[in-house]
C-alpha positions in Angstrom: 123.1 87.7 66.7 120.2 88.1 68.9 121.1 85.3 71.0 124.5 86.5 71.7 123.5 90.1 72.4 120.7 88.6 75.0 123.7 86.2 76.6 125.8 89.2 77.1 122.9 91.2 78.7 122.4 88.7 81.1 126.1 88.5 81.9 126.2 92.2 82.4 123.3 91.7 84.8 125.0 89.2 86.7 127.8 91.8 87.4 124.7 93.8 89.3 123.8 90.8 91.5 124.5 91.9 95.1 125.2 95.5 93.8 121.6 96.3 93.1 119.5 95.2 95.8 116.7 96.1 96.5 116.4 96.8 92.8 116.7 94.0 90.2 120.0 93.2 88.5 119.8 94.5 85.1 122.2 94.5 82.0 121.7 96.1 78.9 123.4 96.1 75.2 122.5 98.5 72.5 123.2 97.6 69.1 123.0 99.7 65.7 124.3 98.9 62.4 125.2 95.4 63.6 127.8 96.7 66.0 127.6 97.2 70.1 127.5 100.9 70.6 126.5 100.9 74.3 126.7 98.6 77.3 125.5 99.1 81.1 124.5 97.2 84.0 122.7 98.7 87.2 124.4 99.0 90.5 122.3 100.8 93.5 125.1 103.0 94.5 125.6 104.5 90.8 121.7 105.2 90.6 121.6 105.3 86.9 119.7 102.2 85.3 121.6 99.9 82.9 119.6 101.4 79.7 120.7 104.9 80.7 124.5 104.1 81.2 124.0 102.4 77.7 122.5 105.3 76.0 125.0 107.6 77.4 127.7 105.6 76.1 126.0 105.5 72.6 125.2 108.9 72.4 123.6 109.7 68.6 124.7 106.3 67.6 121.4 105.0 69.7 119.0 106.5 67.1 117.5 103.5 65.2 119.2 100.9 67.1 118.1 97.9 69.0 118.4 97.5 72.9 118.8 94.1 74.4 118.1 93.7 78.0 116.9 91.1 80.6 114.2 92.9 82.0 111.3 95.2 80.9 112.5 99.1 81.1 110.8 100.9 83.8 107.9 103.5 83.1 107.6 105.2 86.5 109.9 107.5 88.5 111.6 106.3 91.2 115.3 107.5 92.0 115.6 108.2 88.4 113.0 108.8 85.6 111.4 106.5 83.3 113.8 104.5 81.2 111.2 103.8 78.7 110.5 107.8 78.1 114.8 107.9 77.6 114.8 105.4 75.1 112.0 107.0 73.1 113.7 110.1 73.3 116.8 108.7 72.3 115.2 107.4 69.3 115.6 103.7 70.0 113.8 101.6 67.5 113.4 98.3 68.8 113.8 96.6 72.3 114.2 93.0 73.0 113.5 91.8 76.5 113.9 88.6 78.3 111.0 88.9 80.6 108.3 91.4 81.9 109.0 93.4 85.0 107.0 91.6 87.7 106.9 95.0 89.9 102.9 96.2 89.8 104.2 99.7 88.9 105.7 98.2 85.6 104.2 95.0 84.9 104.0 95.3 81.2 103.4 99.2 81.0 107.0 100.0 80.3 106.6 97.7 77.0 103.0 99.4 76.5 104.7 103.0 76.4 107.2 101.9 74.0 104.8 100.3 71.3 102.6 103.3 71.7 105.6 105.5 70.9 106.4 103.2 67.9 109.2 101.1 69.4 109.0 97.5 68.5 109.1 95.1 71.5 110.1 91.7 71.3 109.9 89.4 74.4 113.2 86.8 74.0 111.2 84.0 75.4 114.3 81.4 75.1 116.0 83.4 77.7 113.0 83.9 80.3 114.0 81.2 82.4 117.7 82.5 82.9 116.1 86.1 83.5 113.9 85.0 86.1 116.5 82.6 87.9 119.1 85.6 87.6 116.5 87.9 89.4 114.9 85.3 91.5 114.6 87.1 94.9 113.3 90.2 93.1 110.5 88.2 91.2 109.9 86.5 94.5 109.4 89.5 96.5 107.2 91.3 94.2 104.8 88.3 93.7 104.8 87.4 97.3 105.7 90.8 99.4 108.2 88.7 101.3 111.9 87.8 100.7 112.9 84.7 99.3 114.3 82.2 102.0 116.8 80.0 101.5 117.8 77.1 103.7 121.4 76.2 103.5 123.4 73.4 105.3 126.3 71.4 104.7 125.8 67.7 105.1 127.4 64.1 105.1 125.8 61.6 102.8 123.6 60.2 105.6 122.3 63.5 106.3 124.3 65.0 109.4 125.5 68.4 109.9 127.5 67.8 113.3 129.3 65.0 115.4 128.3 64.6 119.1 131.5 65.5 120.3 134.4 67.0 118.3 133.5 69.3 115.6 136.6 71.0 114.5 137.3 70.9 111.0 134.9 71.2 107.9 132.2 68.9 106.5 132.8 70.0 102.8 135.9 71.3 100.8 137.4 74.7 100.2 135.5 74.7 96.8 132.1 74.4 98.5 133.0 76.8 101.3 133.9 79.2 98.3 130.4 78.7 96.8 128.8 79.3 100.0 130.4 82.7 100.2 129.3 83.6 96.7 125.7 82.4 97.9 126.1 85.2 100.9 127.1 87.7 98.4 123.7 87.0 96.6 121.6 87.5 99.7 120.6 90.4 101.5 120.5 88.9 105.0 121.6 86.1 106.5 120.2 84.2 109.8 121.5 81.9 112.5 120.6 80.5 116.0 122.5 82.0 119.5 123.5 77.9 119.6 125.5 78.4 116.5 127.0 81.5 117.9 128.1 80.1 121.1 129.8 77.0 119.5 131.6 78.4 116.5 132.1 82.2 117.6 131.3 82.7 114.0 131.3 86.3 111.9 128.9 85.1 109.5 129.9 87.9 106.8 130.2 87.9 103.0 133.8 87.2 102.3 133.7 87.1 98.5 135.4 90.4 98.6 132.7 91.8 96.1 130.9 95.2 96.4 127.5 95.2 97.6 124.7 97.5 97.7 124.2 97.3 101.3 125.8 95.2 104.2 124.8 91.8 104.6 122.5 91.9 107.4 123.6 89.3 110.3 120.4 88.1 112.4 120.9 85.9 115.3 117.8 84.2 116.9 118.7 84.7 120.6 115.1 84.3 123.1 117.3 85.0 126.0 120.0 87.3 124.6 123.1 85.1 125.8 125.0 86.5 122.9 128.5 87.5 124.4 129.2 91.3 124.4 132.6 90.0 123.5 131.6 87.6 120.4 133.0 88.3 117.1 129.7 89.2 115.6 128.9 91.9 118.2 132.6 93.4 118.1 132.6 93.3 114.3 129.4 95.0 114.1 128.6 98.1 112.3 125.1 98.5 111.7 124.7 95.1 110.3 123.7 93.0 113.5 120.3 92.3 114.3 119.3 90.3 117.3 116.1 89.0 117.4 114.8 87.9 121.3 111.8 88.0 123.3 110.2 89.9 125.8 111.6 87.5 128.7 115.2 88.7 127.9 117.0 91.1 130.2 116.6 94.7 129.8 120.2 95.0 130.8 121.6 92.7 128.3 119.6 94.5 125.6 121.1 97.9 126.6 124.7 96.5 126.7 124.2 95.3 122.9 122.6 98.7 121.7 125.3 100.4 123.4 127.6 98.3 120.9 125.4 99.4 117.9 123.4 96.3 118.0 119.8 96.4 116.9 117.7 94.3 119.2 114.0 93.5 118.4 111.6 91.6 120.3 109.5 89.2 118.5 107.5 86.7 120.8 106.6 83.7 119.3 105.1 80.3 120.8 106.4 78.6 123.5 108.7 81.4 124.7 110.5 81.6 121.4 111.1 84.1 118.9 108.5 84.6 116.1 110.4 83.3 112.9 107.6 84.5 110.5 107.7 87.9 112.5 111.5 88.2 111.3 110.4 87.5 107.6 107.7 90.4 107.9 110.3 92.7 109.5 112.9 92.0 106.5 109.6 92.6 104.0 109.0 96.0 105.6 112.4 96.9 105.2 112.5 95.6 101.5 115.4 92.7 102.0 114.8 90.6 98.9 116.3 87.5 100.2 117.4 85.5 103.6 119.6 82.7 104.0 119.5 80.5 107.0 122.7 79.0 108.4 121.8 77.6 111.4 121.9 74.2 113.7 119.8 71.3 113.6 116.8 72.7 115.9 116.5 75.9 114.2 116.5 74.6 110.8 113.4 72.2 111.5 111.8 75.3 113.3 112.1 77.2 110.2 110.6 74.6 108.1 108.0 73.9 110.4 106.9 77.3 110.6 106.7 77.6 107.1 109.0 80.3 106.1 111.5 78.4 104.1 110.8 78.7 100.4 113.9 76.9 99.2 116.7 74.6 100.3 120.4 74.3 99.1 122.1 71.3 100.6 125.7 70.9 100.2 127.0 67.0 100.4 130.3 65.6 101.2 131.4 62.0 100.6 131.2 61.4 104.3 129.0 59.3 106.7 129.0 60.2 110.4 126.2 57.7 111.5 125.3 57.4 115.1 122.1 58.2 116.9 123.7 61.3 118.4 125.2 62.8 115.5 122.8 65.8 114.5 120.5 65.4 111.3 120.1 68.9 109.3 116.8 68.8 110.6 115.9 67.7 114.2 112.8 68.9 116.5 110.1 66.9 116.7 109.6 66.1 112.9 107.0 64.7 111.4 105.4 61.5 112.8 104.5 59.7 109.7 105.8 59.7 106.2 102.5 60.9 104.5 103.2 64.2 106.2 106.9 64.8 105.3 107.5 68.1 104.0 107.7 67.9 100.1 109.9 69.4 97.6 109.5 70.2 94.1 112.2 71.3 91.2 114.8 69.5 92.5 118.1 70.4 90.7 121.6 69.1 91.3 124.8 71.1 91.2 128.4 69.7 90.8 130.7 71.4 93.3 133.7 68.8 93.1 134.3 65.7 91.5 133.1 64.0 94.5 130.8 66.9 95.9 127.5 67.9 94.8 124.6 70.6 96.0 120.8 69.9 96.0 118.6 72.7 95.3 114.7 72.7 95.9 111.7 74.6 96.4 109.1 73.7 99.2 106.0 72.3 97.9 103.0 74.5 99.7 100.1 73.0 100.2 
């Protein structure tokens, strides 16, 4: 039954995604006498960790039971007390976890505290890969001290994202766009360029309808502060819009945006452009675990060339635009020889519809 209980713990943890950041998504199942006596999953608003919720539901039946959980119980004081101590106090006899917590403040210490108190600890290694993927942004942030950056795009089969003239309509299907909304929900921040804002007057919001621990931070790269104060993004700003510009931008434009609640950050990069690596560092300092880039051809290439992209997620539609003027997914100067191409690893194909698919892969670092 271990597999069934671990699968349920992972399913509960998935209910935390988007609702727990900057904490990890955690689900817990407490079993005693062959019966589930407590369940829990963590949300930031609720403060209590998944283990505590499961213990409270179980009450006295927790004594002698087994806790199944996707992540090592914490052993430090944060907004709440250590979950490892609560499990020991409740008399839980065994903890089965899918993975060790990569947080340096935990990192095996929760398991050690449990074992020292006589609690049996088991790593369910068959579920480790699933648990790592579920909390991929958290794991990446703990190991790299920076958010996981995903470059997302919708493409034709010949790698085009826009036609040279009329770009009304969508490249991908309704189902693919619903999938994108789910991806937005899973991210802490989303970034685009001023060109996309001027062309589409987009909102760039999370329209999944699901609860979030904090608003999706919308970021616009705009070196000259050309974003219209009457744009949908500015008008819908509720402390969730950051415009990144350069010192060459007009102070009057900055004041106009800030008076409407828009945060403006000056991050000078090379050649009069904004510093993309600086944006990632800024997000790191604010504990944003993940960033999705939904931008145009030039900014896509700039992000790849700057080395800030960790993962790509490309949606492919059964269409061909062709032509030399249709925009590729990544424009700019590009690489001048094949041997210098940006290489990818761990490629995964995701079926979207019968005729559409997505490619997920990770940038191979030198």
